[in-house]
Structure formats: C-alpha cells, structure tokens
C-alpha positions in Angstrom: 4.0 19.5 -9.9 7.5 18.3 -10.6 8.5 14.9 -9.3 12.2 14.2 -9.3 13.3 10.6 -9.9 16.6 11.1 -8.0 14.6 12.5 -5.0 12.2 9.5 -5.1 15.2 7.2 -5.1 16.8 8.9 -2.1 13.6 8.8 -0.2 12.5 5.3 -1.2 12.7 3.8 2.3 10.3 6.5 3.5 7.8 5.8 0.8 8.1 2.2 -0.1 8.6 0.6 3.3 7.2 1.2 6.7 10.4 1.4 8.8 10.4 1.9 12.6 13.0 2.5 15.3 13.2 -0.1 18.1 15.1 0.9 21.3 17.2 -1.9 22.6 17.3 -0.2 26.1 13.7 0.6 26.9 12.1 -1.7 24.3 9.7 0.9 22.8 9.2 1.4 19.1 8.8 4.7 17.4 8.0 6.2 14.0 9.6 7.9 12.0 13.0 6.4 12.4 15.6 8.4 14.3 19.1 8.1 15.6 18.0 8.2 19.3 15.0 6.8 21.1 12.4 9.6 21.6 11.3 8.1 24.9 14.6 7.4 26.8 17.2 9.2 24.7 19.3 6.1 24.2 21.3 5.7 21.0 21.2 1.9 21.3 18.6 1.5 18.6 17.9 -0.4 15.5 15.8 0.3 12.4 13.6 -2.5 11.3 10.8 -3.0 8.7 7.4 -3.1 10.3 4.9 -5.8 9.6 2.5 -3.0 8.6 -0.3 -4.5 10.7 -2.1 -2.4 13.3 -5.3 -0.9 14.4 -7.0 2.5 14.2 -6.7 4.4 17.5 -8.6 7.5 16.3 -9.5 9.1 13.0 -10.9 12.1 11.3 -12.6 12.7 8.0 -11.0 15.4 5.9 -12.9 17.3 3.2 -10.0 19.6 2.3 -9.6 19.9 -1.5 -6.1 19.9 -3.1 -5.8 21.0 -6.7 -5.7 17.9 -9.0 -7.0 15.6 -6.2 -10.6 16.7 -6.0 -11.9 13.2 -6.7 -10.1 11.9 -3.6 -12.4 13.8 -1.1 -13.3 12.9 1.5 -10.2 11.2 3.0 -10.0 9.2 6.2 -6.9 10.2 8.2 -6.1 8.0 11.2 -3.6 7.4 14.0 -2.7 3.7 13.7 -0.9 1.7 16.4 1.3 -0.8 14.7 1.7 -4.3 16.3 5.3 -3.4 17.1 4.0 -0.5 19.2 4.8 2.5 17.1 2.1 5.0 16.3 1.8 6.2 12.6 -0.4 8.8 11.0 -1.8 7.6 7.7 -4.7 7.6 5.2 -7.1 4.7 5.4 -8.5 3.6 2.0 -11.0 1.0 0.7 -13.4 1.7 3.6 -16.7 3.5 3.6 -17.3 6.4 5.9 -19.9 4.5 7.8 -17.5 1.5 8.2 -14.5 3.3 9.7 -14.2 2.9 13.5 -11.7 2.9 16.3 -10.2 -0.5 16.8 -10.5 -1.4 13.1 -7.6 -3.7 12.1 -5.6 -2.4 9.1 -2.6 -3.2 7.0 -0.1 -1.0 5.2 -0.4 -1.1 1.4 1.6 0.6 -1.4 -0.7 3.0 -3.3 -0.3 5.9 -5.8 0.2 9.2 -4.1 0.7 11.6 -7.0 1.2 11.8 -10.8 3.3 14.4 -12.4 1.2 15.6 -15.3 4.1 16.8 -17.4 6.4 13.8 -17.3 3.9 11.1 -16.3 6.0 9.9 -13.3 4.0 8.3 -10.6 4.8 8.7 -6.9 3.8 5.8 -4.7 3.7 5.6 -0.9 2.1 3.8 2.1 -1.6 4.0 3.0 -3.7 1.6 5.1 -6.7 -0.6 4.3 -8.8 -2.8 6.5 -7.6 -6.4 6.8 -9.9 -8.7 5.0 -12.2 -10.3 7.5 -11.7 -7.6 10.1 -15.4 -6.9 10.5 -16.0 -4.9 7.3 -18.8 -6.4 5.1 -17.6 -7.3 1.6 
C-alpha cells in the first residue's frame, strides 16, 4: 500500500474532523459535506464541525478479511445519527459484540486506519466508541 503525504494533507478535513453540511433554508444536516442541500436543493448552506456525539441507529458485524488487517476481524459497522441530525456510516470500536445495540450513545474518536509498511506512514481517521457511562459495563 502506498500512502501519499500530500494526499493525506489535501483530505485532512475528511479524515481528521467530522464536518457536516447544515442547510439554512430547511434546517436539516447532512453528511458528507456538499455544495447544496440533498433534501431541498438549496445552496444556502454552511459547513460546520460536528460535536461527534450520536447514537447507533442500526449496525452489522462484518467478518470480511482484508490483507494486512486480519487481526481487526470482526468489525462493527453502524449507521449513527449525530446530535446535529446527520447520519454517518462508521466503525464502532472498543465495544464487545454482545454489548453493541441500537440506541447506544457513541462519540467520534481519531484512530489509526492504515500503516504503509514501506514508509511507515500512518493514516488516521474517525471511528466511534461508546460514551463512557452509556450503559456499557467497564
């Protein structure tokens, strides 16, 4: 795998922040960011940083194996409704398979996504973890 530092820099807002689009006409939030509202078509929008807090709407457990990431199986992939109203697809970490449930409160965290074995560059991005005290035994 080849990770390009200039590419990571260009895409830093997509990987290091959870940014959403808020429509100033209909009031709805959406993810990923866009130049127009996907609900009403208005271009009267603004891009803001999300709080990263939300709850699991639904989830699935993936046993798909990717070369070099065999130790990360199984993965919990969930649809998460952010407090701002946008819906995000993301991986839920730091939770046991028996503990994941719909309605689980989660927060966005920065985690390692990939490591380039040749150069040692590390690629980080957003994942979600349960909020401490959200009903998960510690």
